[in-house]
C-alpha positions as a Markdown table, in Angstrom:
| # | Residue | x | y | z |
|---|---|---|---|---|
| 1 | Met | 10.3 | 35.9 | -44.7 |
| 2 | Thr | 7.2 | 36.4 | -43.3 |
| 3 | Thr | 4.0 | 37.2 | -45.3 |
| 4 | Thr | 0.4 | 38.4 | -43.8 |
| 5 | Val | -2.7 | 37.1 | -46.2 |
| 6 | Asn | -5.8 | 39.0 | -44.7 |
| 7 | Ala | -7.4 | 38.7 | -48.5 |
| 8 | Asp | -6.9 | 36.9 | -51.7 |
| 9 | Thr | -3.4 | 37.7 | -53.0 |
| 10 | Val | -2.3 | 36.6 | -56.5 |
| 11 | Val | 1.2 | 35.2 | -56.9 |
| 12 | Gly | 2.9 | 34.4 | -59.9 |
| 13 | Gly | -0.8 | 33.1 | -61.5 |
| 14 | Ala | -1.7 | 31.0 | -58.2 |
| 15 | Ile | -4.3 | 32.6 | -55.6 |
| 16 | Val | -3.5 | 32.4 | -52.0 |
| 17 | Thr | -6.7 | 32.9 | -50.0 |
| 18 | Gly | -6.7 | 33.5 | -46.2 |
| 19 | Asp | -8.7 | 35.7 | -43.6 |
| 20 | Ala | -8.9 | 36.3 | -40.0 |
| 21 | Ser | -9.8 | 32.7 | -39.3 |
| 22 | Gly | -6.7 | 31.8 | -39.9 |
| 23 | Gln | -7.7 | 29.4 | -42.6 |
| 24 | Leu | -5.1 | 29.4 | -45.7 |
| 25 | Gly | -6.1 | 28.1 | -49.2 |
| 26 | Leu | -3.9 | 28.0 | -52.4 |
| 27 | Gln | -6.4 | 28.0 | -55.8 |
| 28 | Ala | -5.0 | 27.8 | -59.4 |
| 29 | Ala | -7.0 | 28.3 | -62.4 |
| 30 | Gly | -10.1 | 28.9 | -60.5 |
| 31 | Thr | -9.7 | 25.2 | -58.4 |
| 32 | Thr | -8.7 | 24.8 | -54.8 |
| 33 | Leu | -5.9 | 23.0 | -54.2 |
| 34 | Met | -4.9 | 22.7 | -50.6 |
| 35 | Thr | -6.7 | 24.4 | -47.6 |
| 36 | Leu | -4.8 | 24.6 | -44.2 |
| 37 | Ala | -6.9 | 25.2 | -41.0 |
| 38 | Gly | -5.8 | 24.7 | -37.7 |
| 39 | Asp | -3.2 | 21.8 | -37.6 |
| 40 | Ala | -4.7 | 19.8 | -40.8 |
| 41 | Val | -3.9 | 20.3 | -44.3 |
| 42 | Thr | -6.3 | 19.1 | -46.9 |
| 43 | Phe | -5.4 | 18.4 | -50.6 |
| 44 | Asn | -8.2 | 18.4 | -53.1 |
| 45 | Lys | -6.3 | 17.2 | -56.3 |
| 46 | Gly | -3.7 | 14.6 | -56.1 |
| 47 | Ile | -0.2 | 14.4 | -54.8 |
| 48 | Ala | 2.9 | 14.3 | -57.5 |
| 49 | Glu | 5.8 | 12.4 | -55.7 |
| 50 | Thr | 9.4 | 12.5 | -57.2 |
| 51 | Val | 10.6 | 9.4 | -58.6 |
| 52 | Tyr | 14.5 | 9.4 | -58.4 |
| 53 | Thr | 17.0 | 6.6 | -59.5 |
| 54 | Leu | 19.4 | 6.0 | -56.8 |
| 55 | Ala | 22.9 | 6.2 | -57.9 |
| 56 | Gly | 24.4 | 5.8 | -54.8 |
| 57 | Thr | 23.6 | 3.7 | -51.6 |
| 58 | Asp | 22.1 | 6.2 | -49.6 |
| 59 | Ile | 18.3 | 6.5 | -49.1 |
| 60 | Asp | 17.4 | 9.8 | -48.6 |
| 61 | Pro | 13.9 | 11.4 | -49.0 |
| 62 | Ser | 15.1 | 14.6 | -50.4 |
| 63 | Asn | 15.8 | 13.2 | -53.5 |
| 64 | Gly | 12.5 | 11.9 | -53.9 |
| 65 | Thr | 10.0 | 9.7 | -52.1 |
| 66 | Ile | 10.0 | 6.7 | -54.4 |
| 67 | Gln | 13.0 | 5.6 | -55.3 |
| 68 | Thr | 14.6 | 3.0 | -57.8 |
| 69 | Lys | 17.8 | 0.7 | -57.7 |
| 70 | Val | 19.0 | -1.5 | -60.3 |
| 71 | Leu | 22.0 | -3.7 | -58.5 |
| 72 | Ser | 24.9 | -4.7 | -60.6 |
| 73 | Ala | 27.0 | -5.9 | -57.6 |
| 74 | Pro | 26.3 | -6.1 | -53.9 |
| 75 | Val | 25.3 | -3.3 | -52.0 |
| 76 | Thr | 25.3 | -1.6 | -48.5 |
| 77 | Phe | 22.3 | 0.8 | -47.8 |
| 78 | Thr | 23.0 | 3.8 | -45.8 |
| 79 | Glu | 19.6 | 6.0 | -45.0 |
| 80 | Ser | 18.9 | 9.5 | -44.3 |
| 81 | Ile | 15.5 | 9.6 | -43.0 |
| 82 | Ser | 14.6 | 11.6 | -40.4 |
| 83 | Ala | 11.4 | 11.3 | -38.1 |
| 84 | Gly | 8.4 | 11.3 | -39.8 |
| 85 | Glu | 9.7 | 10.9 | -43.4 |
| 86 | Ser | 9.1 | 7.8 | -45.4 |
| 87 | Val | 10.5 | 6.3 | -49.0 |
| 88 | Val | 9.4 | 3.8 | -51.1 |
| 89 | Leu | 12.3 | 1.9 | -52.5 |
| 90 | Met | 12.3 | -0.7 | -55.3 |
| 91 | Val | 15.0 | -2.7 | -56.1 |
| 92 | Glu | 16.1 | -5.2 | -59.3 |
| 93 | Asn | 18.7 | -7.9 | -59.0 |
| 94 | Gly | 18.3 | -8.7 | -55.1 |
| 95 | Ala | 18.1 | -12.3 | -55.6 |
| 96 | Thr | 21.3 | -12.0 | -57.7 |
| 97 | His | 23.4 | -9.4 | -55.2 |
| 98 | Thr | 23.5 | -9.5 | -51.5 |
| 99 | Ile | 22.1 | -6.3 | -50.0 |
| 100 | Ile | 23.1 | -5.2 | -46.4 |
| 101 | Trp | 20.5 | -2.9 | -44.8 |
| 102 | Pro | 20.9 | -0.1 | -42.3 |
| 103 | Thr | 19.8 | -1.0 | -39.0 |
| 104 | Val | 16.1 | -1.9 | -39.6 |
| 105 | Thr | 13.1 | -3.2 | -37.7 |
| 106 | Trp | 11.4 | -5.2 | -40.0 |
| 107 | Val | 7.7 | -5.0 | -39.6 |
| 108 | Thr | 6.2 | -8.7 | -40.7 |
| 109 | Ser | 3.6 | -11.0 | -40.2 |
| 110 | Ser | 6.5 | -13.5 | -38.5 |
| 111 | Gly | 8.3 | -10.9 | -36.3 |
| 112 | Asn | 11.4 | -8.5 | -36.9 |
| 113 | Ala | 13.1 | -10.4 | -39.7 |
| 114 | Ala | 14.8 | -9.1 | -42.7 |
| 115 | Pro | 13.2 | -10.4 | -46.4 |
| 116 | Thr | 14.7 | -12.4 | -48.9 |
| 117 | Pro | 15.0 | -10.4 | -51.8 |
| 118 | Thr | 13.8 | -11.5 | -55.3 |
| 119 | Glu | 14.8 | -10.3 | -58.6 |
| 120 | Lys | 12.3 | -7.2 | -58.5 |
| 121 | Asp | 10.9 | -5.8 | -55.0 |
| 122 | Thr | 9.2 | -3.1 | -53.4 |
| 123 | Phe | 10.4 | -2.1 | -49.8 |
| 124 | Val | 8.8 | 0.9 | -47.7 |
| 125 | Phe | 11.1 | 2.7 | -44.7 |
| 126 | Trp | 9.9 | 5.0 | -42.3 |
| 127 | Lys | 11.2 | 6.7 | -39.1 |
| 128 | Ile | 9.7 | 7.2 | -35.9 |
| 129 | Ser | 12.0 | 9.1 | -33.1 |
| 130 | Thr | 15.0 | 7.4 | -34.1 |
| 131 | Thr | 14.1 | 3.9 | -35.2 |
| 132 | Leu | 14.1 | 3.2 | -38.8 |
| 133 | Tyr | 11.0 | 0.7 | -39.6 |
| 134 | Gly | 10.8 | -1.3 | -42.9 |
| 135 | Ala | 8.2 | -3.3 | -44.8 |
| 136 | Tyr | 8.5 | -5.7 | -48.0 |
| 137 | Val | 5.5 | -4.9 | -50.2 |
| 138 | Gly | 6.3 | -7.8 | -52.2 |
| 139 | Ser | 8.0 | -8.7 | -56.0 |
| 140 | Tyr | 7.0 | -7.0 | -58.7 |
| 141 | Val | 7.8 | -9.5 | -61.5 |
């Protein structure tokens, strides 16, 4: 479905603004929240990310870009991250239970080496092309 916006349009209380210049804006309650101009998107207010409690083992950004997992047994993680996507993963009990990661290129000051988890850890995963990268942010104990 394509909608052409050549002037202000009200949709469910939000105002979509646009003109012949190709600039598109989204406003609510008189405040511009977002502007799209050319190939750049400008966010004028905060971005709320979804926090997801990982029930299974698949790290998938469609569930939320911040995910948590409390381990009660050894775990083998898989991932469904596409190129250009990223996920923050917070894991509890990693020192108690073995973690097997998918194929990850770890970004560390000492080279490509998987981190040794503690009791509460934060990791960031992102994909470029077909390569999954991971970084250990640190412990949050």
